[in-house]
N, C-alpha and C positions, 0 to 999 in steps of 0.2 A: 242300652239302659236296661237294667234288671229291676225286679220288683222292689228290692230293698231301697232303691232311690225314690220310689213313689210312696213308700209307706208313710213318711211324715205328711205328705200332701193328703193322702187318703185319711189319715188320722185327723188332720185338721178339718177336713170337709165333714167327716162323720161327727166330730165334736160340735161343729157349728150347727149341723142339722139337729142333733140332740138338744142343744141349747135353744134353738128356735122352737122346736116342738114343745119343750118344757115351758117356755115362756107363754106359748099359746094355750097350753093346758092350765097353767097357773092363773091366767087372766081372769077366769071366772071366780077365783077365790080372793081377788084383791078387794080390799075394803072400798066401798063406794061413798059412805057417809060416816062421820064421827061427830057426835054431839050436834047433829043437825047441820053440819058443814059439809059441803060437797068436797070431792077429791081435789078439784081445781083450787078451791078456796084454801084447803089445808096446805097444798103445795105452795101457794103464794105466801101464806102467812108464815110458813116455817122454812122458807127458802134458805135463810141464813144458817139455821141449825143444820139443815140437810147438807149444805155446802161445806160447813165446818166439819161435820161428821165424815163426809167423803174425803176431805183433806186430811183428817186425822188417820183415816184408814190408809191412805197413800203414804202418810208419814211413817206409819208402822212398817209397811213393806219397804220403804226407802231406808229405814234404819237397818233392817235386816241386810239389804244389799250393801249398805255402807260398812256394816260390820265385817262382811266377807272381804271387802276391799281394804279396809284400814285396820282391821282387828287381828290380822294374821291367823284367820281361821281357814282350815282346809275346805275345799269345795264340797266334800262329803260330810262335813260336820253339821248336824241337824240343829244345834242350839241357836245359832243366829236366826234361822228361818222360823224356828219355833217361837222365839222371843218376838220377832217381827210380826208373825201371824197372830200371836196372842195379843199383842198390843193393837194390831190393826182391827181385830174383832172386838176387843174390849173398849177401845176408845169411843166408838159411837154410843155405847151404853152410858158413858159419862158425859160426852159432849151434848147429845140431844136434850136430856133433861136439864142440864146446866144452862144452856142457851135459852131454852124455853122458859125456865124460871126467871132468868135475868131479864127477859123481855116481857114477863108477866103473862105468859100463855101456858097452855096445858102441856106437860111432858108427854102424856098419852097421845095427844094430837101430833106431837113432834115425831113420835115413833111411827104413827100411822103414815104421816107424810114421808118419812124415810122409807117405809115399806113400799109406798106408792112410787117413789123415785127410783127404787131398785127393782120395781115390778116383781116383787117377791111377796107371797102371802105371809101374814104375821106368824102363822104356825110353823113356817120354815125359817123366817128371819130371826125370831127370838132365840130359838135353840142354837143357831149358828153363832150369834153374838155372845150368848152366855157360855158356850163352850170355849170361847177365847180366854175366859178367866182362869180355869185350871191350866190351860196351855201356857199362858203367860207366867203363872206362878211356878209351874214345873220347870219351864225353860230358864227362868231367872234363877231358880235354885240350883240348876245344873251348870250355870256359867261360872 
């Protein structure tokens, strides 16, 4: 066995290590309280919104994969994955406040609960989600 056979394994291990270290470093920037409610309370109150946001994210990725399978796109065509990633990142921006408003709760709290569930600080999560909007628009325009 030569080194080229071990590269994917080493790459995966290194990526996992970086992700673990990043999560540990980000833990201190996670919100603890919003509007006097603890992180646990927020996660319980907004469990439905968070689950639907996660499902919508997965639906966007699933759409991209389905487009490659059923849409006769080449495997090196960026448009389906651009559309899927744009939809995946934009959908939580719509789902979280919509579900919160329909349930009579605060959309801001729903975003904080989503950040807690993803274990991602708000200053990282918001830009990622917002960057999905131009990606979705650009990819849809190129289809």
